[in-house]
C-alpha angles and dihedrals in degrees: 000000000000126000089234094059095090090048093048090048092054092048091051091049092046091051093050092049090050091046088051093048090049092052092050092050094046092051095046098079090047093055091041087054092052090065097045118116110265112251114254116224114257095224121017144160103263105180140359129202098192097160108056112218117256128015117346094233099147092243114149088245091055091044093052091052086067108080149143123220124215119197129196108213096191131085090236127084113251121212107225095182108142095010116134139216114202139179126211092264092057100254099151131193114197119204109231120201094333128146121195109212120226117280089007135123130215123200116215109205123200098224137060122295147124115283117239134171091272102031132051127180129214091205092225128152094204134057118262108190119071113232094216104042138344143131127235110208125196118203130179124238090275091056094252120146116261108165142331138194125201135191135184125009117328112260089207085075092066113283119108103176120140125212091210136340 
């Protein structure tokens, strides 16, 4: 047995301990990240009333009882100019010179009305949101996906029925 054997054994043991310490340090941030609070979306679709209460008689009152709510979860105002809200059939509403205040919600109605800070109107004479199934998709002014909300079965899988149109 060589005189250097105990020195070599100590070096190997020290290297193994160092490697183990490095592995635990490297994995620490990953495990800490697992317990971090999930990030809430800044702007999101917070609610949808796709089936207006009462008879679907295409009256302006009935059309305006069909709506989508968009909420800003931040403290800062978000400029929604050029953002779009779209259904699966391609009906698109484009926000025009609208700023959503921090911690505020705006309701986008289907029918005709006068826009305010809390209510916007698509000025349509026909329903947009399908009662049985549809998806409301919100995109920013660059066309990038922001949020969506779906209900019913997905029509992409074969069904094309409309609750009202």
